[in-house]
C-alpha positions in Angstrom: -88.5 -80.1 -157.5 -85.8 -78.9 -154.8 -86.0 -81.2 -151.7 -83.9 -80.2 -148.8 -83.7 -83.1 -146.0 -81.8 -81.8 -142.5 -80.2 -84.6 -140.5 -78.3 -84.8 -137.2 -80.5 -83.0 -134.4 -80.4 -84.3 -131.3 -80.3 -83.8 -127.8 -77.1 -82.2 -126.3 -75.6 -80.6 -123.0 -74.3 -76.8 -122.3 -70.9 -77.3 -123.8 -71.2 -80.3 -126.1 -71.4 -80.7 -130.0 -73.3 -81.8 -133.2 -73.4 -81.7 -137.1 -76.3 -80.7 -138.6 -76.3 -82.3 -142.4 -78.5 -80.9 -145.3 -78.7 -82.6 -148.9 -80.4 -81.1 -151.6 -81.8 -82.6 -155.0 -83.3 -80.8 -157.5 -81.5 -78.5 -158.2 -77.5 -77.5 -159.2 -75.6 -77.2 -156.1 -72.4 -76.3 -156.7 -74.1 -72.9 -158.1 -76.6 -72.7 -155.3 -76.4 -70.1 -152.3 -77.7 -72.3 -148.9 -78.7 -71.0 -145.7 -79.7 -72.5 -142.0 -82.1 -70.9 -140.0 -83.8 -71.6 -136.8 -87.0 -70.9 -135.1 -87.6 -71.6 -130.9 -90.7 -71.7 -130.0 -92.7 -68.3 -129.6 -90.2 -66.6 -131.6 -89.1 -65.7 -135.3 -87.2 -67.2 -137.7 -83.9 -66.3 -137.6 -81.0 -66.7 -140.3 -78.0 -68.8 -137.9 -75.4 -68.4 -141.3 -75.0 -68.6 -144.9 -72.4 -69.9 -147.6 -72.6 -68.7 -151.2 -71.4 -70.8 -154.4 -67.9 -69.6 -154.0 -67.3 -70.5 -150.3 -68.2 -67.4 -148.7 -69.5 -67.7 -145.1 -71.6 -65.4 -143.2 -73.1 -65.9 -139.4 -75.4 -63.8 -137.0 -73.7 -62.2 -134.3 -75.4 -65.3 -131.6 -73.6 -67.6 -132.9 -70.0 -66.3 -134.7 -67.3 -68.1 -133.0 -69.0 -71.2 -132.2 -71.0 -72.3 -135.5 -69.5 -73.2 -138.8 -71.6 -73.7 -141.7 -69.7 -75.3 -145.0 -70.8 -77.1 -148.1 -69.8 -80.9 -150.2 -70.4 -79.9 -153.4 -69.4 -83.4 -154.6 -72.5 -84.3 -152.0 -74.7 -81.9 -152.5 -74.7 -81.1 -148.9 -74.9 -78.4 -146.5 -73.0 -78.6 -143.0 -73.7 -76.5 -139.7 -70.7 -77.7 -137.3 -72.5 -76.6 -133.9 -69.8 -75.8 -130.7 -70.1 -74.7 -127.6 -73.7 -74.9 -127.8 -76.0 -72.7 -125.2 -79.6 -73.4 -124.0 -80.6 -70.4 -125.9 -79.7 -72.6 -129.1 -82.3 -74.8 -128.4 -84.7 -74.8 -131.9 -86.0 -76.3 -134.9 -83.1 -75.4 -137.1 -83.7 -75.4 -140.9 -82.3 -75.5 -144.4 -82.8 -73.0 -146.5 -82.2 -71.8 -150.4 -83.9 -69.3 -153.0 -83.9 -69.8 -156.3 -85.5 -67.8 -159.1 -87.2 -66.1 -156.2 -88.6 -68.9 -155.1 -87.6 -70.2 -151.3 -87.3 -73.7 -150.4 -87.2 -75.0 -147.0 -86.2 -78.7 -145.1 -88.5 -80.1 -143.0 -86.4 -79.1 -139.8 -83.8 -80.9 -137.5 -84.8 -80.6 -133.3 -81.7 -79.2 -131.4 -82.1 -79.3 -127.6 -79.4 -77.9 -125.3 -80.1 -79.1 -121.7 -78.5 -80.8 -118.8 
C-alpha cells in the first residue's frame, strides 16, 4: 500500500518562503516519479512540479524560477521549495505518484499567502 504524507504548509506573507515535504512508503521510492499538484478554491487541480526517478524536473510556467522540486531517495522524501510566494500560490498542495496505472495522493497541506 503506497502512502504519501505531506507536511510543511502554513501561512506566509507575500515574498516569503516555505518548504513542503512528502514522505512516501510502500513503494521503491528511488524508481518512482513524483509530482506536486495544487488546488485553489473553485479551481481545478493543477500540476506544479514533477521529478523523475533520474532527477529530471519540470515546472508549471507560473512557478518557474520560484519553486524547486527535489528528492532524497535515502529518506523516500520529495520536497518543494517555494520562494517569492504570491497570494495566487494559495492552495492545497498535494503530493502524487502514479504506479502501474494507479494514482496515489497524499492528504494535502494548506499553503496560504497573505499579509
